[in-house]
C-alpha positions as CSV (number, residue, x, y, z in Angstrom):
1,X,22.7,-1.8,-19.5
2,X,18.9,-1.6,-19.6
3,X,16.6,-3.9,-17.6
4,X,12.8,-3.8,-17.2
5,X,11.5,-4.3,-13.7
6,X,7.7,-4.8,-13.4
7,X,6.5,-2.8,-10.3
8,X,2.9,-3.8,-10.6
9,X,0.0,-1.4,-10.9
10,X,1.3,1.3,-8.5
11,X,3.3,4.4,-9.2
12,X,6.8,5.0,-7.9
13,X,7.2,7.7,-5.2
14,X,10.9,7.1,-4.4
15,X,13.7,4.9,-5.7
16,X,17.3,4.0,-4.8
17,X,19.8,1.5,-6.0
18,X,22.7,0.0,-4.1
19,X,24.9,-3.0,-5.0
20,X,22.6,-4.1,-7.7
21,X,19.5,-4.0,-5.5
22,X,16.6,-1.6,-6.1
23,X,14.6,-0.2,-3.2
24,X,11.3,1.3,-4.3
25,X,8.6,3.3,-2.4
26,X,5.3,2.9,-4.2
27,X,2.2,5.2,-4.1
28,X,0.1,2.2,-2.8
29,X,1.9,2.3,0.5
30,X,4.4,-0.5,-0.2
31,X,8.2,-0.5,0.0
32,X,9.7,-3.2,-2.2
33,X,13.2,-4.5,-2.7
34,X,14.2,-5.9,-6.1
35,X,17.4,-8.0,-5.9
36,X,19.9,-8.6,-8.7
37,X,18.5,-5.8,-10.9
38,X,21.8,-5.2,-12.6
39,X,22.7,-8.9,-13.0
40,X,21.6,-11.1,-15.9
41,X,19.5,-13.3,-13.7
42,X,15.8,-12.9,-12.9
43,X,14.9,-10.1,-10.6
44,X,13.5,-11.2,-7.2
45,X,10.9,-9.0,-5.5
46,X,10.6,-8.8,-1.7
47,X,7.9,-6.6,-0.2
48,X,9.4,-5.1,2.9
49,X,6.3,-3.1,4.1
50,X,2.7,-2.6,3.2
51,X,0.6,0.1,4.7
52,X,-2.4,2.4,4.3
53,X,-1.5,5.2,1.8
54,X,-4.1,7.9,1.7
55,X,-5.6,10.2,4.3
56,X,-6.1,9.0,7.8
57,X,-6.3,5.7,9.6
58,X,-9.9,5.4,11.0
59,X,-10.1,2.0,12.6
60,X,-7.9,-0.2,14.7
61,X,-9.1,-3.5,16.3
62,X,-7.0,-5.9,18.3
63,X,-8.0,-9.3,17.0
64,X,-5.8,-11.4,19.2
65,X,-2.3,-11.1,20.7
66,X,-0.7,-11.4,17.3
67,X,-3.1,-9.6,15.0
68,X,-4.6,-6.1,14.5
69,X,-7.2,-5.1,11.9
70,X,-7.0,-1.5,10.5
71,X,-9.1,0.5,8.0
72,X,-8.5,4.0,6.6
73,X,-9.3,6.6,4.0
74,X,-7.7,4.5,1.3
75,X,-10.8,2.2,1.3
76,X,-8.8,-0.7,2.5
77,X,-9.0,-3.0,5.5
78,X,-5.8,-4.7,6.5
79,X,-4.9,-7.6,8.9
80,X,-1.4,-7.0,10.3
81,X,0.7,-9.6,12.2
82,X,2.3,-7.9,15.1
83,X,5.1,-10.4,15.4
84,X,6.3,-10.2,11.7
85,X,5.1,-6.6,11.2
86,X,3.6,-7.7,7.8
87,X,0.1,-7.3,6.3
88,X,-1.3,-10.8,6.1
89,X,-4.5,-9.9,4.3
90,X,-5.7,-6.8,2.5
91,X,-9.3,-6.1,1.2
92,X,-11.5,-3.3,0.0
93,X,-14.3,-1.9,2.2
94,X,-16.4,-1.1,-0.9
95,X,-16.0,-1.8,-4.6
96,X,-18.2,1.3,-5.6
97,X,-16.3,4.2,-7.1
98,X,-17.5,7.8,-6.4
99,X,-19.6,9.0,-9.4
100,X,-18.7,12.6,-8.8
101,X,-15.3,12.8,-7.2
102,X,-15.4,16.5,-6.4
103,X,-18.8,16.1,-4.6
104,X,-17.6,13.0,-2.8
105,X,-14.6,14.9,-1.4
106,X,-16.9,17.5,0.1
107,X,-18.9,15.0,2.1
108,X,-16.0,12.9,3.5
109,X,-15.2,12.6,7.2
110,X,-11.6,13.4,6.3
111,X,-10.6,16.2,3.8
112,X,-7.7,13.9,2.6
113,X,-9.8,11.1,1.2
114,X,-11.1,10.6,-2.3
115,X,-13.8,8.3,-1.1
116,X,-17.2,9.2,0.5
117,X,-17.6,8.8,4.3
118,X,-19.6,5.5,3.9
119,X,-16.5,3.9,2.2
């Protein structure tokens, strides 16, 4: 039996299936569970975890007793809820893309980032 499961815009890093449920690790730092993959009904997605996915984590700010704000080499800023262990909001630090990717990598603070240091 074949079934199409839309995993969004990210690429798969790892995949496992058990009892008709699909567990997928994505390159964008998410781990998602897709229920009822082998059954005829609609597949339900449940994002179990979202995180930074490239290079290093560079910033951490305690916002209040239930929230921390992080930023990293992946050009994202994330607001995490410390009680639910989930990302409540995700944004980009900069919309600009490096014009010369090879040159941008030579001037980054981290050798693992594809973005320049000002991003």
